[in-house]
Backbone as JSON, one array per atom type, in Angstrom:
{
  "sequence": "MGGPTFNWTGFGFHEGKGATKWTGYWDLPWAYRAFKFDWDVAHVPAGPAGRTTTLGSNWYGVSAISKHPAEAMDFVKYLESEGLAMYASLGGALPARLSLLLSDSFLQPGKRPLHRRVFVEAIPTAKWPPLTPHWNSLVNEILDPELAKAFRGEVSLDQAIRVIMDKAQAILK",
  "N": [[-106.72, 26.32, -14.37], [-106.01, 27.02, -10.98], [-105.15, 29.29, -9.7], [-103.32, 31.26, -7.35], [-101.37, 29.35, -6.8], [-100.33, 28.2, -9.04], [-100.53, 25.55, -10.19], [-99.31, 23.57, -12.24], [-97.97, 21.26, -12.56], [-97.49, 17.94, -13.7], [-99.07, 18.03, -15.99], [-97.49, 18.25, -18.21], [-97.16, 20.39, -19.89], [-95.24, 22.54, -19.76], [-93.0, 21.04, -20.22], [-93.11, 20.43, -22.82], [-94.6, 18.22, -23.49], [-97.31, 18.15, -23.26], [-100.31, 19.5, -24.64], [-102.12, 21.4, -23.75], [-103.49, 23.34, -21.02], [-105.97, 23.97, -18.75], [-106.6, 27.04, -17.54], [-106.43, 30.35, -16.26], [-106.63, 33.94, -16.68], [-105.22, 34.88, -14.52], [-102.91, 33.38, -14.33], [-101.08, 34.37, -16.16], [-98.86, 36.17, -15.41], [-97.1, 34.35, -14.22], [-96.74, 32.51, -16.31], [-95.38, 34.05, -18.21], [-92.83, 34.16, -17.13], [-92.17, 31.46, -16.8], [-92.37, 29.9, -19.19], [-90.33, 29.12, -21.83], [-90.73, 28.93, -24.49], [-92.65, 29.24, -27.55], [-95.91, 30.17, -26.95], [-99.49, 30.37, -26.47], [-102.89, 31.49, -25.91], [-106.2, 30.04, -25.86], [-109.69, 29.48, -26.63], [-111.76, 27.55, -24.38], [-112.56, 24.29, -25.37], [-115.65, 23.67, -27.13], [-118.45, 21.8, -26.04], [-121.17, 19.4, -26.35], [-123.22, 20.91, -25.13], [-122.41, 23.43, -25.58], [-120.06, 26.14, -25.03], [-118.26, 27.0, -22.12], [-116.74, 28.54, -19.27], [-115.0, 29.23, -16.18], [-115.48, 32.15, -14.18], [-113.88, 34.69, -12.5], [-113.23, 37.25, -10.02], [-111.89, 40.36, -8.84], [-112.31, 42.23, -5.97], [-112.63, 45.42, -4.51], [-112.57, 47.51, -1.66], [-113.35, 49.76, 1.04], [-112.62, 49.56, 4.39], [-114.95, 49.81, 7.05], [-113.86, 50.6, 9.44], [-111.55, 51.87, 8.86], [-108.65, 53.89, 9.43], [-107.92, 55.8, 7.71], [-109.95, 56.65, 5.7], [-110.46, 58.35, 3.45], [-108.04, 58.39, 2.01], [-107.85, 55.68, 1.5], [-110.09, 55.33, -0.14], [-109.28, 56.9, -2.31], [-107.21, 55.28, -3.22], [-108.64, 52.97, -3.98], [-110.12, 54.08, -6.08], [-108.01, 54.65, -7.81], [-107.18, 52.03, -8.36], [-109.31, 51.22, -9.9], [-108.98, 52.56, -12.22], [-106.39, 53.98, -13.89], [-104.55, 52.42, -12.46], [-105.68, 49.89, -12.5], [-105.55, 49.37, -15.23], [-102.78, 49.15, -15.57], [-102.21, 46.96, -13.85], [-103.81, 44.99, -15.03], [-102.6, 44.77, -17.52], [-100.37, 43.32, -16.94], [-101.27, 40.84, -16.35], [-103.18, 38.75, -14.17], [-105.63, 40.02, -13.34], [-108.72, 40.58, -14.92], [-109.79, 43.62, -16.36], [-112.42, 45.41, -14.79], [-113.83, 47.38, -15.97], [-115.34, 48.05, -19.03], [-114.25, 49.76, -20.98], [-111.52, 49.65, -20.39], [-111.08, 46.92, -20.66], [-111.35, 46.51, -23.37], [-109.29, 47.97, -24.35], [-106.12, 48.87, -25.88], [-104.09, 48.81, -24.0], [-104.79, 46.71, -22.39], [-105.34, 44.56, -24.25], [-102.98, 44.49, -25.72], [-101.83, 44.38, -28.53], [-99.87, 42.33, -30.68], [-98.22, 41.35, -28.69], [-97.36, 38.61, -26.54], [-99.8, 36.86, -24.65], [-100.87, 36.24, -27.95], [-103.54, 35.94, -28.62], [-105.11, 37.17, -26.66], [-107.6, 38.28, -26.57], [-109.46, 36.23, -26.28], [-110.08, 35.99, -23.62], [-111.8, 38.1, -23.2], [-113.84, 37.45, -25.0], [-114.85, 35.15, -23.84], [-116.36, 35.88, -21.66], [-119.27, 36.36, -21.89], [-120.45, 33.76, -21.75], [-119.41, 32.64, -19.49], [-119.28, 31.17, -16.2], [-119.81, 31.6, -12.68], [-117.56, 30.2, -10.32], [-118.24, 27.54, -7.92], [-119.49, 28.79, -4.83], [-117.62, 28.39, -2.3], [-115.56, 27.83, 0.54], [-113.73, 25.94, 0.03], [-112.79, 25.96, -2.55], [-110.13, 26.38, -3.69], [-108.8, 24.12, -2.68], [-110.31, 22.08, -3.86], [-109.67, 22.46, -6.56], [-106.76, 22.49, -6.68], [-105.94, 20.23, -5.2], [-107.53, 18.12, -5.96], [-109.03, 18.26, -8.55], [-107.04, 19.19, -10.53], [-104.78, 17.32, -10.13], [-106.06, 14.81, -10.65], [-107.14, 15.13, -13.24], [-104.74, 15.49, -14.59], [-103.66, 12.91, -14.46], [-105.41, 11.6, -16.2], [-104.87, 12.99, -18.58], [-102.26, 12.21, -19.0], [-102.67, 9.62, -19.67], [-102.84, 7.63, -17.76], [-105.15, 6.91, -16.46], [-108.59, 6.49, -17.47], [-110.64, 9.16, -18.78], [-113.24, 9.03, -17.81], [-112.79, 7.51, -15.46], [-111.19, 9.3, -14.02], [-112.99, 11.43, -13.66], [-114.93, 10.19, -12.04], [-113.42, 9.75, -9.68], [-112.79, 12.4, -9.03], [-115.37, 13.44, -8.55], [-116.17, 11.83, -6.33], [-114.21, 12.51, -4.37], [-114.59, 15.28, -4.21], [-117.25, 15.45, -3.32], [-116.93, 14.39, -0.77], [-115.47, 16.41, 0.5], [-117.22, 18.58, 0.32], [-119.4, 17.9, 1.88]],
  "CA": [[-107.05, 26.9, -13.11], [-104.88, 26.91, -10.08], [-104.99, 30.5, -8.93], [-101.99, 31.72, -6.99], [-100.38, 28.29, -6.6], [-99.8, 27.83, -10.36], [-100.41, 24.11, -10.14], [-99.21, 23.07, -13.6], [-97.19, 20.04, -12.58], [-98.21, 16.75, -14.11], [-99.75, 18.18, -17.26], [-96.5, 18.13, -19.27], [-97.19, 21.53, -20.8], [-93.97, 23.26, -19.84], [-91.95, 20.13, -20.68], [-93.33, 20.18, -24.24], [-95.25, 16.93, -23.66], [-98.75, 18.36, -23.2], [-100.73, 20.55, -25.56], [-103.0, 22.4, -23.17], [-103.79, 23.36, -19.58], [-107.06, 24.89, -18.48], [-106.22, 27.99, -16.51], [-107.08, 31.64, -16.46], [-105.82, 35.14, -16.86], [-104.38, 35.06, -13.34], [-101.65, 32.66, -14.49], [-100.2, 34.99, -17.14], [-97.56, 36.63, -14.9], [-96.26, 33.17, -14.02], [-96.43, 31.93, -17.62], [-94.36, 34.88, -18.86], [-91.52, 33.79, -16.58], [-91.91, 30.02, -16.8], [-92.31, 29.25, -20.49], [-89.25, 29.62, -22.69], [-91.08, 28.54, -25.85], [-93.77, 29.98, -28.11], [-97.17, 29.7, -26.4], [-100.6, 31.3, -26.65], [-104.12, 31.11, -25.22], [-107.3, 29.7, -26.75], [-110.96, 29.19, -25.97], [-112.06, 26.21, -23.92], [-113.33, 23.64, -26.45], [-117.1, 23.58, -26.95], [-119.03, 20.47, -25.98], [-122.54, 19.33, -26.88], [-124.05, 21.97, -24.56], [-121.81, 24.73, -25.88], [-118.78, 26.47, -24.42], [-118.3, 27.83, -20.93], [-115.56, 28.51, -18.43], [-115.28, 29.9, -14.92], [-115.23, 33.59, -14.15], [-113.56, 35.18, -11.16], [-113.24, 38.7, -9.91], [-111.22, 41.02, -7.72], [-113.17, 43.27, -5.41], [-111.92, 46.37, -3.66], [-113.45, 48.31, -0.83], [-112.74, 50.46, 2.17], [-113.14, 49.07, 5.66], [-115.72, 50.78, 7.85], [-113.05, 51.03, 10.58], [-110.28, 52.41, 8.35], [-108.21, 55.13, 10.04], [-107.67, 56.73, 6.6], [-110.93, 56.29, 4.67], [-110.34, 59.16, 2.23], [-106.88, 57.88, 1.28], [-108.2, 54.33, 1.03], [-111.0, 55.49, -1.29], [-108.45, 57.36, -3.43], [-106.5, 54.11, -3.72], [-109.63, 52.15, -4.7], [-110.4, 54.77, -7.35], [-106.83, 54.42, -8.64], [-107.21, 50.63, -8.81], [-110.37, 51.07, -10.89], [-108.69, 53.41, -13.38], [-105.07, 53.7, -14.47], [-103.92, 51.33, -11.72], [-106.24, 48.65, -13.02], [-105.0, 49.16, -16.58], [-101.42, 48.66, -15.4], [-102.28, 45.62, -13.26], [-104.39, 44.09, -16.02], [-101.65, 44.55, -18.61], [-99.38, 42.35, -16.46], [-101.96, 39.59, -16.04], [-103.62, 38.75, -12.78], [-107.04, 40.33, -13.22], [-109.35, 41.24, -16.05], [-110.37, 44.89, -15.96], [-113.86, 45.4, -14.58], [-114.41, 48.42, -16.83], [-115.33, 47.65, -20.44], [-113.33, 50.61, -21.73], [-110.17, 49.11, -20.18], [-111.06, 45.55, -21.16], [-111.2, 46.56, -24.83], [-108.21, 48.9, -24.69], [-104.83, 48.31, -26.29], [-103.25, 48.56, -22.82], [-105.11, 45.35, -21.95], [-105.21, 43.58, -25.33], [-101.56, 44.48, -26.1], [-101.63, 43.78, -29.85], [-98.51, 41.97, -31.04], [-97.5, 40.77, -27.55], [-97.85, 37.33, -26.03], [-100.39, 35.94, -25.61], [-101.38, 36.94, -29.13], [-105.0, 35.84, -28.67], [-105.61, 37.61, -25.35], [-109.01, 38.63, -26.72], [-110.34, 35.12, -25.88], [-110.54, 36.25, -22.25], [-112.94, 39.0, -23.35], [-114.89, 36.73, -25.71], [-115.4, 34.09, -22.99], [-117.16, 36.43, -20.57], [-120.73, 36.18, -21.97], [-120.91, 32.4, -21.4], [-118.7, 32.18, -18.3], [-120.07, 30.93, -14.99], [-119.09, 31.75, -11.43], [-117.26, 28.91, -9.67], [-119.04, 27.35, -6.71], [-119.13, 29.63, -3.69], [-117.23, 27.52, -1.2], [-114.2, 28.11, 1.02], [-112.89, 24.81, -0.38], [-112.54, 26.02, -3.98], [-108.72, 26.14, -4.04], [-108.5, 22.71, -2.4], [-110.95, 21.26, -4.89], [-108.91, 22.6, -7.81], [-105.34, 22.16, -6.57], [-105.68, 18.93, -4.59], [-108.37, 17.06, -6.54], [-109.28, 18.41, -9.98], [-105.82, 19.21, -11.34], [-104.02, 16.05, -10.13], [-106.8, 13.71, -11.28], [-107.16, 15.38, -14.69], [-103.39, 15.25, -15.1], [-103.54, 11.46, -14.66], [-106.13, 11.26, -17.43], [-104.15, 13.56, -19.72], [-101.05, 11.39, -19.22], [-103.08, 8.29, -20.1], [-102.74, 6.67, -16.65], [-106.53, 6.48, -16.19], [-109.51, 7.05, -18.46], [-111.29, 10.39, -18.34], [-114.37, 8.62, -16.97], [-112.27, 7.14, -14.14], [-110.76, 10.53, -13.35], [-114.18, 12.19, -13.26], [-115.54, 9.51, -10.89], [-112.6, 10.03, -8.5], [-112.97, 13.82, -8.72], [-116.7, 13.59, -7.93], [-116.17, 11.22, -5.0], [-113.39, 13.31, -3.46], [-115.23, 16.59, -4.04], [-118.43, 15.27, -2.47], [-116.47, 14.2, 0.61], [-115.07, 17.72, 1.03], [-118.35, 19.5, 0.35], [-120.45, 17.46, 2.81]],
  "C": [[-105.83, 26.83, -12.22], [-104.62, 28.16, -9.29], [-103.55, 30.78, -8.55], [-100.96, 30.61, -6.81], [-99.76, 27.83, -7.91], [-99.52, 26.34, -10.45], [-100.43, 23.52, -11.55], [-98.47, 21.74, -13.65], [-98.08, 18.87, -12.98], [-98.91, 16.84, -15.44], [-98.79, 18.09, -18.45], [-96.43, 19.32, -20.19], [-95.83, 22.21, -20.91], [-92.79, 22.35, -20.16], [-92.09, 19.84, -22.17], [-94.02, 18.85, -24.52], [-96.78, 17.03, -23.65], [-99.13, 19.55, -24.07], [-101.52, 21.67, -24.9], [-103.1, 22.25, -21.66], [-104.88, 24.38, -19.38], [-106.66, 25.76, -17.31], [-106.92, 29.3, -16.78], [-106.08, 32.77, -16.55], [-104.84, 35.35, -15.71], [-103.04, 34.36, -13.46], [-100.67, 33.33, -15.46], [-98.87, 35.48, -16.56], [-96.59, 35.46, -14.7], [-95.82, 32.59, -15.36], [-95.36, 32.73, -18.34], [-92.96, 34.47, -18.41], [-91.18, 32.32, -16.83], [-91.67, 29.43, -18.18], [-91.28, 29.91, -21.39], [-89.49, 29.23, -24.14], [-92.29, 29.36, -26.28], [-95.08, 29.39, -27.6], [-98.24, 30.77, -26.63], [-101.79, 30.81, -25.83], [-105.2, 30.84, -26.26], [-108.56, 29.49, -25.93], [-110.97, 27.76, -25.44], [-112.86, 25.55, -25.04], [-114.82, 23.58, -26.1], [-117.52, 22.12, -26.92], [-120.44, 20.48, -26.54], [-123.45, 20.44, -26.36], [-123.49, 23.36, -24.83], [-120.48, 24.91, -25.16], [-119.01, 27.3, -23.17], [-116.96, 27.71, -20.21], [-115.93, 29.18, -17.11], [-114.88, 31.36, -15.02], [-114.97, 33.99, -12.71], [-113.53, 36.69, -11.17], [-112.35, 39.14, -8.76], [-112.13, 42.15, -7.26], [-112.35, 44.14, -4.48], [-112.94, 47.16, -2.86], [-112.67, 48.97, 0.28], [-113.42, 49.97, 3.45], [-113.87, 50.18, 6.4], [-114.91, 51.3, 9.03], [-111.69, 51.57, 10.15], [-109.94, 53.73, 9.05], [-107.96, 56.21, 8.99], [-108.64, 56.45, 5.46], [-110.8, 57.09, 3.37], [-109.18, 58.67, 1.38], [-107.16, 56.49, 0.71], [-109.12, 54.42, -0.18], [-110.24, 56.01, -2.5], [-107.7, 56.19, -4.06], [-107.44, 53.18, -4.5], [-109.96, 52.77, -6.05], [-109.23, 54.58, -8.32], [-106.84, 53.0, -9.21], [-108.28, 50.41, -9.88], [-110.15, 51.97, -12.11], [-107.33, 53.04, -13.93], [-104.31, 52.6, -13.75], [-104.39, 49.99, -12.22], [-105.69, 48.35, -14.41], [-103.58, 48.61, -16.48], [-101.42, 47.22, -14.88], [-102.79, 44.62, -14.29], [-103.4, 43.8, -17.15], [-100.59, 43.52, -18.23], [-99.97, 40.96, -16.29], [-102.42, 39.69, -14.6], [-105.09, 39.05, -12.62], [-107.54, 40.96, -14.5], [-109.91, 42.57, -15.57], [-111.88, 44.78, -15.81], [-114.56, 46.41, -15.47], [-114.25, 48.02, -18.29], [-114.34, 48.47, -21.26], [-111.88, 50.13, -21.58], [-110.03, 47.71, -20.76], [-110.82, 45.52, -22.67], [-110.07, 47.46, -25.29], [-106.94, 48.18, -25.13], [-103.92, 48.05, -25.1], [-103.55, 47.19, -22.23], [-104.83, 44.33, -23.06], [-103.78, 43.44, -25.84], [-101.31, 43.81, -27.45], [-100.15, 43.52, -30.14], [-97.69, 41.36, -29.92], [-98.14, 39.47, -27.11], [-98.7, 37.56, -24.79], [-101.08, 36.7, -26.75], [-102.91, 36.95, -29.18], [-105.63, 36.17, -27.32], [-107.11, 37.94, -25.4], [-109.95, 37.48, -26.31], [-110.85, 35.32, -24.45], [-111.78, 37.16, -22.27], [-114.12, 38.24, -23.96], [-115.55, 35.65, -24.85], [-116.38, 34.61, -21.94], [-118.67, 36.17, -20.72], [-121.24, 34.79, -21.58], [-120.23, 31.85, -20.15], [-119.65, 32.04, -17.11], [-119.2, 31.18, -13.76], [-118.74, 30.37, -10.89], [-118.13, 28.76, -8.43], [-118.56, 28.24, -5.57], [-118.88, 28.72, -2.49], [-115.83, 27.91, -0.74], [-113.22, 27.02, 0.59], [-112.47, 24.87, -1.85], [-111.08, 25.72, -4.34], [-108.31, 24.7, -3.76], [-109.09, 21.8, -3.46], [-110.14, 21.29, -6.19], [-107.51, 22.03, -7.67], [-105.07, 20.74, -6.06], [-106.48, 17.79, -5.22], [-108.45, 17.19, -8.07], [-108.0, 18.33, -10.81], [-105.06, 17.89, -11.31], [-104.74, 14.9, -10.83], [-106.9, 13.9, -12.79], [-105.8, 15.14, -15.3], [-103.17, 13.76, -15.35], [-104.24, 11.04, -15.95], [-105.39, 11.77, -18.66], [-102.88, 12.77, -20.04], [-101.39, 9.96, -19.65], [-103.0, 7.23, -19.02], [-104.11, 6.12, -16.26], [-107.4, 7.06, -17.31], [-110.1, 8.35, -17.91], [-112.5, 10.07, -17.46], [-113.92, 8.24, -15.56], [-111.88, 8.39, -13.35], [-111.96, 11.32, -12.85], [-114.86, 11.53, -12.06], [-114.76, 9.8, -9.61], [-112.78, 11.49, -8.07], [-114.32, 14.03, -8.01], [-116.73, 13.02, -6.52], [-115.4, 12.06, -3.99], [-114.03, 14.67, -3.18], [-116.44, 16.48, -3.13], [-118.03, 15.1, -1.0], [-116.08, 15.53, 1.25], [-116.28, 18.62, 1.24], [-119.46, 19.1, 1.3], [-120.39, 18.21, 4.11]]
}
């Protein structure tokens, strides 16, 4: 995770010391530039209750007070067609249209990440993240740093989860 801040520090992935980092399609543009080694994407491991991940979305619309509503609507239509295909091929957002999601312009056979299809395969069991204005803070300031400590062996996973829960509850109250 991490959204636009690309909070990968502490996990050791780009130093070759960590094997994995839970993130999403939005991090691909950054990963293309940052990683100078062979890397790929994979499904989130399944637990006793099965496999799931979070699902986000980009929404486009035209303001009711737009001075150029026709032009704005043309731009939205572009973003939902060939513009979306171009944007999606770079990373950043999964196409909302199934025809684009399953297209070679999105899947890019033979290009990194080679297993880009996992983003498509994860959709049926994905869940929306909590609807809170604190989501980025929860991820970037609590979840990622505490999980990184567990991944580095500084604390147990149980300890990290207790700290994450306590800090998250304090923010969400």
